[in-house]
N, C-alpha and C positions, 0 to 999 in steps of 0.2 A: 418445499425444499427441506431436506433433513439436516437440522442443526442440533440434533439430540446430543447431549453431553457437553454442549458449549460452556454452560455455567459450571458444570462439574469439573471438566478437564481444562477449560481455558482456551479451547480452540475447536474448530469444526471445519471440515472440508465441504465446501458448497460447490458440488459438481454442476457445471453448466449454468452458472449464475446468469451469464449473458450468452447469446448465440455467437459462435465464432464470426459470423458475418457482420454482426454489430461491432465486435472488437476490431475487425479489419477495416471496417468503414471509418471508425474513429481514427485509426492509424493513417488511412489514406488522406483524410482531411488535415490531420496534423502535419503530415509530410508535405502536403500542398502548401500549407501556411508557412512552413519553414523555408520553402523555396527548393529549386532543383539541385543545388550543390550538395557536396558531401558534408557531413557533420564535422566541424573543425576541432578535433580533440587532440591532434598530434602535438600541438604546441602548448597544451594546457598542463600546468604543473600542480595546481591546487586540486585537492580532492577531499571528499568526506572521509573522516578517519576510519570509517567502517569498511572502506573499499581498498583494494590493492592498487587501483589506478583510477584516473578520472573517468566518470561516466556522464553521459548526456542526461540532464534533468530539466524538467519544467515544473513549476509550481502553479497551482490553480489560480493564485492571485495574478499570475502573469499571462494565463491563457484561459479565458472565460469558459470555453466549452467544458473544461475539466471541472470547474466549479458547478456547472449545471449537472454534470455526471454525479458529483458528490451529493448535491441536493436532491436529485432525482432518485437516488438509491436510499435516501434516508427513511422513507416509509417502509421499504422492504426490510431494511435492517431493524427497524422498530418491531416489525412483525416477527422476524426471525429470532431476535434476542428477547422479545417480550419486555423490552425496556423503552422508556420514553427518551429517545436519543435526540441530540442536536449535533449538527456537523461542526467540525473544527477546520480541517484543511485536507488537501490532497496534493499528490505530486506524481509525476510520470518519470520513469527512468528506463534507459536502454543500457543493458549490460552487453559486453562483448565477450568473445570466446576467451575462456580462461579466467574470467572475472569471478571473484568470490565476494561475499558479504559477511563480515566477521560477526560473531555472536554478540548480541547486545540486547538491551531492553530500551523501550521508547520513552519519550517525554510524556508529560501528563496529558497532553492533547490527544493521545492515542489510547484512551481507555478501552475503546472498542475499535479494532483495526481490521482492514480488509486488504489483502494482497490479491490482486486480480491479474491473471496472465492474459495478455492481449495477443501475442504471437511469438513464434519461434522461427527463425530463418530456415532452420534445417529440420524442424519437426521433432527435435530431441527434447523429451520431457526433462525439466530441471526442477528438482524437489525444493520445497521450502521446508526448513527444519526448525522445530520448536522444542524447547526444553519442557518436559512434562511437569516438573516441580514448579509450583508457584513461588515467586520470590518478591522481595521488596524492590521498589524502584532503585536502579543503580546506574552509574555512569561507566561501569566496568565493561571493557571490550576484550574479547578473547578470540583466538583463531579457531577454536573448536569448543565442544561442550565438556571436555575433560571426562571425568567419571560420571557425569550426570546423564540420566536417561533422557532420550529425546525421540521425537517422532519425525519421520521423513515423509512428507506428503507430496506425491507426484501430481503435478498440475497440468492438465490439458489446456489448450486454448479455450478461453471462456470460463475456466474454473477459477474459484477464489478460495482463499482460506480466511475465515473469520477468527480473529484471535485477540486476546487481551494483551496488547503490546507493552503495557506498562509493567505487567507482572509475570510475563512468560518470555524469557530470553529466546531469541530466534536469529536466524541467519541463513546463508547459503554457503556452506563450507566446502561443497564439492564444486570444482571449477565448471563454469558454464560450458556445455558441450556444443553450443550453437555459435555460428559466426556472430549472431546477435539475438537478443530476446528483449521483448518490450513488456513493461509491467506498470500497472497503475496502483497506487497506494492511497487508501481513503480512510479517514478517521472521524470518530464520533466520541462524545461523552454523554453520560447520563444527565438529563435536565436538572435533577435534584441531587446529583452526586458530588463527590469531593473535588472534582475538577471542572465544575460548572463555569469557572472563570475563563476556561479555555475556548468557550463557544466562539465560532467564527475566528479561530486562531487568536484568541485574546482580545478581539475587537469589540466583544460584547454584543448584545442584541441589536439588530438593525433598528434605527429610528423610524418612526412613522413617516410616510412619504405624502407630501401634499402636492397635488397637481393644480396648475392654474391654466386658464384658457383665455384667449383674446379673440 
């Protein structure tokens, strides 16, 4: 898989990281576990400050199959980046038609980030946009990139963008053209890097397990 330029430019388009059939199988299982009803967002008023309205989100700590997805991709990400990576956290989000994600940089646990597109309701490709200039970590949030140069990466189902989320601001500033789109976001840090304390989302290395038998 071609990730040339990742360390130079801070991002790389990983086309076909997973087969579309695998992405949709994951969504089928997730929807089954959620139950048959509609997602109850109409009465929700709280939202992440990056978004223009509430979105449905699940974190890996609350849905174990997602954690296994993160752990399972760790070896592949190590190979692609050429770094000794350890996982931090992941989460799933469904955007609705007209949604945007404002331009921002990520927290320290997102030293190496992966945005994975799982499906589009209407098959309309929705770009992920990344600022080309490397910046220091910041809590700044903007509606667009202003005068800064940025890349717009078209993502098919199963495609991913690997990017350095702490140092390259990113977002989706063009409104979502689909009734809904589903995305998985996964994050890692260098084992011996400056954000080592973020391993397993700040919980540290897992303790050894002892089994007993009777």
